[in-house]
C-alpha positions as a printed NumPy array, in Angstrom:
array([[ 56.356, 154.18 , 108.397],
       [ 56.967, 150.345, 108.173],
       [ 55.67 , 150.921, 104.384],
       [ 58.488, 154.103, 104.409],
       [ 61.281, 152.787, 104.335],
       [ 60.332, 149.666, 102.968],
       [ 58.355, 151.233, 100.125],
       [ 55.19 , 149.398, 100.609],
       [ 51.856, 150.646, 100.823],
       [ 49.902, 150.916, 104.256],
       [ 48.139, 148.169, 103.186],
       [ 51.276, 145.548, 101.95 ],
       [ 53.484, 146.583, 105.237],
       [ 50.371, 145.796, 107.56 ],
       [ 49.872, 142.374, 105.915],
       [ 53.555, 141.46 , 106.04 ],
       [ 53.625, 142.868, 109.224],
       [ 50.682, 140.701, 110.606],
       [ 52.77 , 137.509, 108.96 ],
       [ 55.767, 137.79 , 110.219],
       [ 54.745, 138.8  , 114.061],
       [ 52.435, 135.8  , 113.806],
       [ 55.444, 133.538, 112.093],
       [ 57.041, 134.765, 115.129],
       [ 54.492, 133.16 , 118.021],
       [ 54.38 , 130.37 , 116.472],
       [ 57.411, 129.85 , 116.483],
       [ 58.15 , 130.547, 120.025],
       [ 54.447, 128.78 , 120.558],
       [ 56.815, 125.39 , 119.208],
       [ 59.218, 126.214, 121.884],
       [ 61.802, 127.902, 119.015],
       [ 64.023, 130.797, 120.086],
       [ 63.559, 134.296, 118.079],
       [ 66.489, 136.456, 116.881],
       [ 65.635, 139.7  , 116.127],
       [ 69.492, 141.247, 114.572],
       [ 70.364, 144.648, 115.388],
       [ 66.934, 144.51 , 118.635],
       [ 67.606, 140.789, 120.871],
       [ 66.578, 137.859, 121.449],
       [ 62.396, 136.598, 122.72 ],
       [ 62.446, 133.192, 124.087],
       [ 59.776, 130.727, 126.094],
       [ 61.403, 130.776, 129.733],
       [ 59.369, 128.035, 132.413],
       [ 58.79 , 129.448, 135.908],
       [ 57.982, 127.174, 138.521],
       [ 54.923, 127.162, 140.613],
       [ 54.811, 129.778, 143.82 ],
       [ 52.682, 130.777, 146.153],
       [ 51.751, 135.027, 145.843],
       [ 49.098, 136.983, 148.261],
       [ 46.069, 138.511, 146.545],
       [ 46.26 , 142.312, 146.874],
       [ 43.57 , 143.326, 149.   ],
       [ 42.507, 141.385, 150.734],
       [ 46.368, 139.719, 151.746],
       [ 45.275, 135.874, 150.855],
       [ 47.613, 133.278, 149.347],
       [ 47.209, 131.985, 146.95 ],
       [ 49.081, 129.457, 144.628],
       [ 50.538, 130.372, 141.213],
       [ 51.14 , 127.747, 138.947],
       [ 53.834, 126.459, 136.913],
       [ 53.722, 128.073, 133.527],
       [ 55.697, 129.338, 131.098],
       [ 56.074, 133.078, 129.578],
       [ 58.462, 134.999, 126.726],
       [ 62.191, 136.328, 128.201],
       [ 63.85 , 139.41 , 125.686],
       [ 67.058, 139.793, 125.93 ],
       [ 68.004, 143.366, 123.702],
       [ 71.19 , 142.965, 121.886],
       [ 74.336, 144.292, 122.06 ],
       [ 74.496, 147.682, 120.194],
       [ 71.13 , 148.066, 121.124],
       [ 72.523, 148.515, 124.756],
       [ 75.059, 150.492, 123.76 ],
       [ 72.956, 152.701, 122.235],
       [ 70.557, 154.205, 124.71 ]])
C-alpha cells in the first residue's frame, strides 16, 4: 500500500520504511522526541521504581526504574476518530 501511494516498488517501499523506523528508534534511544505530522509525537519518559505483584503467586516484586516510549496523538487525529 505504501509503495503504490508513493510510486515505489514493494522492495523500495520496504527499504524506505525500514530506514525511517530505524532513524526514529535511534532518535528515541538518544532521548529525542519524534514528531509525526498529522499522527502524533513519540517521546521517552522515565518510570520510577515501584513494587508490583507477581500474578498467580501474589509475591511482591520490585520493578526497577526504567524508560518507556510515550505517544501523544495529534489533535487532528483525535478529532477524526
